[in-house]
N, C-alpha and C positions, 0 to 999 in steps of 0.2 A: 650509599645503598641504591642509585637508580642501578649504577653498575652491574650490582649483584643481581638484581630483578632481571636486567635486560638478558645478561649470561644465564638466567635460569629459564627464562622464555625463549629466549633464541640464542642455543649455543652456537658459538663461532664457529664451530664445523659444518653445522648447519643452516647457516645465513648465506642467503642468495644476496651476490651484489648489486650495487647501486644499477650498473648497467643492465643488470639481468631483468631486473625490475622491469627498467623503461622499456626494454624490447618486448616484453610480455604485454604491459599495459598501455603501451603508446600508438595508437591507431596511426598515428604521422609517423613513426620511426621504422627503419628498416623495409623490407618488401612491405609497402602498405598496400599494394595491389592484393596480395594475397590475403593478408589481414584484414581487410576491408572485404572481400569477396565473401571469405569464410563468416565474417560478421553478419553480414546483411541475410545471407543464407538461411544459416543457423537461425536467426531472429524471425523470421518470416516463419519459419516452419514451426520454430516455439510458440509463436503468436497463434497460428493455426490449430494447433494439438491443443495450447491452453483455453482457445476459444469454444473449442468442441467440449472439450471437458468440462468448462464453467455451464455451458448450455445445456449439457448432458447432466448437469449436477454429478460429476465424478471425479470424488477427490484425487483416485489413485491416477486418472488421466491427466488432472492440473500437475499435480508430482511430476511424471513423466515427462511432460513437457521441458519442466524446467533442467531436466538432464543435459539438454541440449541449448538452452537459453543463454546468449552471450552478453548480457547486459553488464554482468559483473567488470567487462574488460573496461569499456571507457569510463564507469563510476569509478571504480579505485584507479584508472590512470588519471581522473580529475583529482583524485586524494594526493596521490604523487606528485602531480602537477603543481598543487598547494604548496607540498614541500618543497619543493626543487624553484618556485617562486618563478613560475614562467606559464605563457598562457600555452593553452593546449586545445586540442578539436574536440577534447572527451565530452563536455559539456553539450557540443555539437550532435556529436553521435548518440547521446542520450537525449535530446530533444526530436531529433528527426526519427530515432527510433522508437520512441514513444508515439509519435504522430503515426508512426506506421503500425504498431499494434492496437492502438484504438483504431484504426480505418479498418483493419483485418476483422476487429470484433465486433464493428458495425456490420462489414457485410456478411459476417457468419450469423447474426443477429437476423438481418433482411433475408436471408435464404430460407430461415426457418418457417413453417405452416403458422399461420397468425391465428388467434391470439395467443402470445407468451407470458405467463404469469413470472414476471420476475421476483417479486415477493415471496413465493414460496421454494425458491430455488436456492439453498443454503450456501452455494459457492456465490451467490450474487450477495445475498443479505450480508453473509462475515465480512465482505469487504466494502461496505457502504457506509459503514458506522465507525469511524475512526475512534479509536481508544487509545488512551495513554499508555497501556499494556504494549500496543501495536508498535507504538515508538520505542518504547523499553528494549523490544522484541529486535527492532532494527538496530539498534546500537550494540547489543550483544552480538548480533549477525557481522556487523560491521569491524569488531574488534576481531573476532574470529577469523573473519575472512581475509584481514589485511597480513594477521599474525601467520595464516597458513599460507599466503603469498610470499610471505618473508623466510619460509624454511624450504629446502630441498627436500625435507622427508615428508612431506603432506602433497598428495595430488591435486593439482591445480583445480581439478573439475571440482573438488568439495565444497571450495569456499563458494566456486562460480553458481552451484545449485543451490546453496543457500541464501544466498543473495538474492538469485531471481526470482527465487519463492516470494519475496516482498515485493518483488515491484512488474514483473508480467503479468501476473492475474488480474492486480487493479487495473492497469490498463488495459486489458481485455473487457474488464466488467464497466469501463468508463464507455468504452464504444459501444459494448450491448446495450447498455441504458440509455444511449444518447438516440441509437436506433430505434430503441423501443418507445420514447418520447416523455423519458424519465430524468430531468436533468437535475433533480434533486438527488437521486442516487447516483448519477453519474459527478455529481459535484464532492458526494463521500467519498467515493472511491478515487477521486482526483487528489484529494486532500489527504489520504491514504498514502498514496504514490509519492507526492511531494514530500510528506514530514520524513519517510522512508528514506528516501533519494538523499536527503540535507543529512539524515543521521547516518547514514553509510558514508558519506563523505565525509563528515566530522570524525568519526570513528578510525576512519584508514589513514587520515591526515594526522590524526593524535597518536595513532599504532607506529607510522613511518617515523615520526618526529621521533617519540622516545626511544624508538629502536635504535637510532642514531644516523638514519641517512642525511639529515641535514648537515653531518660533516663532510661527507661527499660533496655536497653543494657548496660549503665554503670552498673546499679545494678546487672546485671548478669556476670559482670567482661568481658566486651566486650573492644575491642582494642581503641587504641588512638581515637581522636575526630579527629585529622589533616589526619588519614588515611581514612576517610569519607570526607575530603573535598578534598584528591586527587583524591578519586573515583567520586566526582562530577566535578570538573574539566576536568577529561578524559573523562566523559559522555559529556559534554558542548561541547568539540572539537569533539566528534564524532557523537554528534546532528550537529554540525556547517558544517561539512563536508558534509554531504548532501543537508545542505541548500546553500552552495557556489555551490556546481555540479548542484543542481536543478536551480539556479539563472543564470549560465554559461548555462545551457539545455533552458532556456527560453529566452536566448537573442540570442541563435543560431538559436533556433524554430523562432524567429521573424525574423531573417535574412534570413532563410530559405525561410518562406513563403513570404517576401518581393519580393525576387529574383525570385521565382515562379511564381507571381502575374504579376511582371514586363515581365518575358518571354513569359509566357503565351498571355498578352495582344498583347504584338509586333508580336506573332505567329501567332494571330487571325486578326490583323490588317487588313488582305487583302481579308476577307471571310464578305462577306456582313451578317449582322444578327447575326453574332456569339458573343458570349460574354464569360467573365470569370465569373462562379458563386460563385466560391469559391476558395480558397488554404489555404488547412490545413497542420499539421502536424500528422502522426499518428505512433506512435511506429519508430521515425526518419525517416519515408517513407513521402516523398512530395506526396500529393494526390490534383490534379487538377482539379476540377469539372467544366465543360464548357456546353454551350448550343449553337448548331448551327442548322440551318435548312437545311444545303447542306452539301456534305463531306467536312470532315476535313484537313487542309493541311498537308503533312508529316510529322509524327512525326519527324524523323531525324532530322529536322529542330530547333525544340523545343529541343530536347536532345541534338543538339550540342551545343546550346547557354547556357543551364543548365549546361553542362560540363565544361564550360570557366567560369563560375562565381561559381561553388559551388564545395567543395571538392569530391573528388572520392568515389565511394561506395554509394552514395544517391539513395536507391530505388525510382523510380517516378511510381506513378500510374494516369493515365486519365480516368476520369469517364464523361460519358453525359449524360445529363438529362432524356433521353431515359432508361436509366438504363443500359448501355452499359459501360464494365469497361476493361479496357487496361492496361497491365503491360508492361511499357517501358522498363522495365531493370533498371540499374544503371548509374548514370554519370562516366564518364571517365577522 
């Protein structure tokens, strides 16, 4: 049955050889000078474009940056190395490339006129609160990317763009948030990147193994199959950790917003015409949006109520529909 499924997903005439995959995905094989030069040049340019797009809150610019982003190469190279049961520099390029992207994001943020409101930027807010659906999306992207790379009839740029979308923008957001003095937002974006990276490597390794590339490894005298199973088991655990963390974060966020909404409504109960428009979590900060035709009650009352129900250190931001934004500090 597995053979039949494999034949439908990857017909033999469209199947790329093990050597072809290695030549494309391993930056330590073949003309390494040309490969690495292209990788670093395109990564720097993609990071600059993505950072500018995030700061400008332009979805089109961010997506455009991903057309040239090359992070998919060392990531899928790492997945293939796991199938080959050999050490590779793929992870090294991901780590060093990630640090470069973070540094460029921070540099772009520092060059901006101050102050800059991160919480109002949809590109930042969408990447600082990791969710389970993001991880599932990364898994699906990894499956699609690995299958596309294994087929001759699919352009190589397509899986690269899809994979880079889930990696480069979060890293840019990490740098931007660190430069703006928001470590909680940066941490959320970093968790998103790490969970996506692990999901992509796991999905890619599983696809390459299922499509039969392990047979080429055995013919070349690769190590025992049980080591691959152990590696896959470790990857499953590594992927499950972000899943559990994301689930716990989602529960905490739901509790946070429920408490914030109830406290805000109680706080505004004595103000005629005042209402709570929305309560959201952005990078572990509680953002309360209200509408009021008159002056608001003292915010100390709201913070006192929140402090009795929430953990210490939760930043609270109050936004009025007229555009006023007040940083109320953190719960005590």
